[in-house]
C-alpha atoms as one frame of an Amber mdcrd trajectory, in Angstrom:
protein
  56.219 -23.221 -37.312  59.132 -21.948 -39.306  62.833 -22.511 -39.284  64.558
 -19.319 -38.246  67.981 -18.133 -39.308  69.303 -19.253 -35.932  68.543 -22.860
 -36.833  65.854 -23.216 -34.189  62.285 -24.135 -34.973  60.158 -21.236 -33.751
  56.576 -20.189 -34.032  56.417 -17.273 -36.416  52.903 -16.099 -37.094  54.012
 -13.478 -39.615  55.470 -14.453 -42.952  56.917 -12.491 -45.830  53.830 -13.389
 -47.854  51.773 -11.106 -45.598  49.546 -13.942 -44.444  48.743 -14.503 -40.813
  48.972 -18.174 -39.919  48.036 -19.454 -36.522  47.010 -23.094 -36.390  45.673
 -23.038 -32.827  43.072 -20.381 -33.506  39.972 -20.885 -31.387  36.660 -21.053
 -33.264  34.625 -17.859 -33.039  31.625 -19.713 -31.624  33.672 -20.805 -28.593
  35.036 -17.299 -28.064  31.450 -15.998 -28.082  30.384 -18.683 -25.591  33.196
 -17.739 -23.206  32.350 -14.053 -23.555  28.683 -14.754 -22.859  29.544 -16.700
 -19.683  31.799 -13.897 -18.462  29.492 -11.008 -19.413  26.184 -12.452 -18.242
  27.217 -14.465 -15.194  30.741 -13.938 -13.873  31.012 -10.141 -14.055  27.554
  -9.524 -12.528  28.468 -12.025  -9.802  31.683 -10.155  -9.046  29.730  -6.862
  -9.029  27.020  -8.305  -6.726  24.394  -7.509  -9.351  21.970 -10.153  -8.059
  18.958  -8.764  -9.855  20.680  -9.178 -13.234  21.952 -12.644 -12.301  18.542
 -13.867 -11.176  16.926 -12.513 -14.328  19.452 -14.414 -16.461  19.585 -17.596
 -14.391  17.791 -19.468 -17.166  20.924 -19.151 -19.327  22.994 -21.506 -17.186
  21.534 -24.775 -18.467  21.781 -23.808 -22.124  25.361 -22.560 -21.616  26.262
 -25.859 -19.927  24.812 -27.822 -22.822  26.677 -25.705 -25.357  29.906 -26.058
 -23.394  29.596 -29.846 -23.261  28.684 -30.206 -26.924  31.523 -27.880 -28.038
  33.968 -29.813 -25.890  32.922 -33.076 -27.522  33.293 -31.493 -30.957  36.493
 -29.420 -30.546  38.241 -31.063 -27.542  39.389 -27.705 -26.134  40.280 -28.155
 -22.455  39.264 -24.582 -21.591  35.664 -25.663 -22.054  35.920 -28.069 -19.127
  37.023 -25.158 -16.970  34.083 -23.078 -18.161  31.694 -25.942 -17.421  33.063
 -26.080 -13.864  32.666 -22.301 -13.615  29.024 -22.631 -14.653  28.478 -25.321
 -12.011  30.075 -23.076  -9.401  27.994 -20.066 -10.448  24.813 -22.123 -10.216
  25.698 -23.256  -6.684  26.583 -19.710  -5.581  23.331 -18.296  -6.979  21.244
 -21.003  -5.299  23.014 -20.485  -1.966  22.589 -16.732  -2.183  18.894 -17.023
  -2.976  18.328 -19.471  -0.128  20.066 -17.114   2.275  18.095 -14.155   0.932
  14.799 -16.042   1.430  15.839 -17.079   4.924  16.722 -13.502   5.871  13.471
 -12.286   4.420  11.527 -14.825   6.457  13.503 -14.238   9.656  13.564 -10.469
   9.604  10.228  -9.715   8.044   7.986  -8.116  10.601   4.859  -6.054  10.515
   6.876  -3.156  11.840   8.001  -1.058   8.882  10.665   0.713  10.967  13.198
  -2.098  10.768  16.314  -1.637   8.685  18.830  -4.275   7.676  22.198  -3.398
   6.215  24.338  -6.201   4.857  28.099  -5.877   4.614  30.769  -8.187   3.325
  32.362 -10.523   5.802  35.473  -9.131   7.444  38.350 -11.582   7.354  41.596
 -11.562   9.262  44.995 -11.995   7.672  45.673 -15.620   6.745  48.121 -16.202
   9.587  45.555 -15.028  12.176  42.774 -17.148  10.640  45.011 -20.226  10.758
  46.131 -19.413  14.305  42.473 -19.201  15.379  41.657 -22.521  13.743  44.586
 -24.355  15.318  44.981 -22.728  18.736  41.587 -20.960  19.046  41.100 -17.243
  19.314  42.798 -15.635  22.319  40.551 -14.334  25.082  39.820 -10.634  25.424
  42.801  -9.812  27.635  45.241 -12.183  25.876  47.418 -11.524  22.846  48.319
 -13.727  19.907  51.601 -15.616  20.350  53.863 -13.647  18.009  56.363 -16.496
  17.563  53.625 -18.868  16.369  52.240 -16.177  14.070  55.707 -15.657  12.600
  56.110 -19.400  11.978  52.683 -19.558  10.318  53.510 -16.535   8.179  56.771
 -18.170   7.045  54.988 -21.448   6.296  52.452 -19.581   4.154  55.305 -18.570
   1.855  55.817 -22.251   0.955  54.352 -23.056  -2.439  51.332 -25.423  -2.503
  51.148 -25.667   1.296  47.827 -26.718   2.770  46.199 -26.150   6.133  46.917
 -29.757   7.132  50.613 -29.303   6.305  50.795 -26.167   8.438  48.979 -27.835
  11.321  51.288 -30.858  11.170  54.424 -28.705  11.169  53.148 -26.635  14.099
  52.383 -29.777  16.091  55.954 -30.973  15.504  57.376 -27.838  17.136
């Protein structure tokens, strides 16, 4: 930190000496760990590259151990987040593999003419999903109540609102 000509104390990473000073610089080993987690687990997960993920599943435990040991050594809070990300990735991979095995068992037949095509789940807009959870989905010939949808949509604009808050406010009306 340097005193500026304005009299304020400001962070100035460049000095007239030509030296770059940044005291909060993250150790290179931690940057590499974060990059490894993103490159070998998170990005393939986002890209649905399950073959790559399953082939590199063994990395999770060693990455967790490194994350924990680096946190104890450097006390960088980001590492706790990355540990939680690794836990989440492990759960997602296990769930996916269980589902894949179940589908394989359920749909495997001796008939080689069967074809299965998996798509991503189609979701409704948030206000419709919430409407369905609170009031249930309208029957085939019925329409959604537009006034309730409008109220839900307005409530969704509220920062940090939860489903329980929305449900409570709708019950009050």
